[in-house]
Each structure stands twice: as C-alpha cells, then as structure tokens.
C-alpha positions in Angstrom: 0.0 0.0 0.0 1.2 3.5 -0.6 1.6 6.2 1.9 -1.8 8.1 0.5 -3.7 4.9 0.7 -2.8 4.1 4.4 -3.2 7.7 5.7 -6.6 7.9 3.6 -7.8 4.7 5.0 -7.1 5.8 8.6 -8.5 9.3 8.2 -11.8 8.0 6.6 -12.2 5.1 8.9 -11.7 7.5 11.9 -14.3 9.9 10.9 -16.8 7.1 10.2 -16.1 5.7 13.6 -14.7 2.4 12.3 -12.1 2.0 15.0 -10.9 -1.6 13.9 -10.0 -0.4 10.4 -8.4 2.9 11.7 -6.3 0.9 14.3 -5.3 -1.4 11.7 -3.4 1.1 9.7 -1.1 1.7 12.9 2.2 0.1 13.4 4.5 -0.9 16.2 5.7 1.7 18.2 2.8 4.2 17.7 2.6 7.6 19.1 0.0 10.3 18.9 0.4 13.8 20.1 -2.2 16.6 20.1 -2.9 19.8 22.2 -5.5 17.6 24.3 -4.4 13.9 24.0 -1.1 12.2 24.2 -0.8 8.4 23.6 1.8 5.6 23.1 -0.9 3.1 22.4 -2.1 2.2 19.0 -5.7 2.3 20.1 -5.4 4.6 23.1 -5.9 7.9 21.1 -9.1 6.5 19.6 -10.6 6.1 23.0 -13.3 8.6 23.4 -13.7 9.2 19.7 -17.5 8.7 20.1 -17.9 11.9 21.9 -16.1 13.8 19.4 -17.9 12.1 16.5 -21.4 12.9 18.2 -20.7 16.6 17.3 -19.0 16.4 13.9 -21.4 17.4 11.1 -18.7 17.4 8.4 -15.0 17.0 7.6 -13.8 19.2 4.8 -10.2 18.4 3.3 -8.3 21.3 2.3 -4.9 19.9 1.3 -3.3 16.4 1.3 0.5 16.2 0.8 2.3 12.8 0.6 5.7 11.7 0.7 7.5 8.2 0.7 7.0 7.8 4.5 5.2 10.8 5.6 2.1 12.8 5.0 0.3 16.0 6.1 -3.5 16.8 5.9 -4.9 20.1 6.5 -8.7 19.8 6.9 -11.8 21.7 8.7 -13.8 19.8 11.3 -17.2 21.2 11.3 -18.8 20.7 14.7 -22.4 21.3 16.3 -20.7 22.7 19.3 -19.6 26.4 20.4 -16.3 25.6 18.7 -18.0 25.6 15.3 -15.4 24.8 12.6 -11.8 23.8 13.7 -8.9 24.1 11.3 -6.7 21.1 11.8 -3.5 20.0 10.5 -2.3 16.4 10.9 1.3 15.1 10.3 2.0 11.3 9.8 5.0 9.3 9.9 5.0 5.6 8.3 7.3 2.8 8.6 6.8 -0.2 6.5 3.5 1.0 5.2 1.9 1.5 8.6 1.3 4.8 10.5 3.8 5.0 13.5 3.3 8.7 14.7 0.6 11.5 14.5 1.0 14.9 15.4 -2.4 16.7 15.4 -2.0 20.4 15.4 -4.9 22.8 16.3 -5.9 25.8 18.4 -7.2 23.8 21.4 -8.2 27.0 23.6 -11.9 26.8 22.5 -12.2 23.3 23.7 -11.0 23.9 27.2 -14.2 25.3 28.5 -16.4 22.6 26.9 -13.8 19.8 28.4 -14.1 21.5 31.8 -17.8 21.7 31.8 -17.9 17.9 30.8 -15.4 17.2 33.6 -12.7 16.1 31.2 -9.2 17.1 31.0 -6.3 16.1 28.7 -6.0 12.4 28.2 -3.0 10.2 28.0 -3.8 6.6 26.9 
C-alpha cells in the first residue's frame, strides 16, 4: 500500500467511527500527540472518539501532501458545538507502510471550556 492509501484509509475510518479499520493502519511503536491527548497506544488515542464524532457534522479536506514515508493533511472539522469549525493539520510518519506517529495540530483553546464543563481534562492513553 502507498502512503496515501494508508493515511486516507485511517482518516476516513476514524471519521466514520470504524475503530478496527483505523487501528489496523497503525504500526508498532505508534505515538500520538495533540494539544489535548497524548498516547503511546495504537488504540489509546481512539478512546473517546465517539464523543467527538457525536458533534462532528462534516470534515472538509483542504490539502493532502504525501511523501514516501510521511503525509500531512489539512482539513476543517465542522462541529455542532460552540467551537464551530476547527481548522486542523495532521502530520503522519510511516514505517513499512503503517502509521507510526501522528502529530495533530489545532488551536485547543476553544475546547478547554467544553472539556471543563464535561469534567474532562487532557487524556493520556
């Protein structure tokens, strides 16, 4: 599989809520970093995805950049929440055709009040 095939499969599965397919794209030694969640578990970063997906109304791809063993996606996540639309960049590293790290970049400040009201803090999983 190519980098584009693997990353697209992960991205689409994640936003469909298809956790087994998303997790199947992840390789050994996987790490995930975002402003709100840090995980060294291939599935730990997907925990709680149902909560996010319950407020996502659309995902609009802006740009996809692919290299041999890395990719960057830039997209807008439209939500039915006070956050509204969240501009997001996501950088992937791959080893042997599987995703070994994801760095998710976005302005987390609008999410802090929502997470505090829900009794949630940043997660490590």
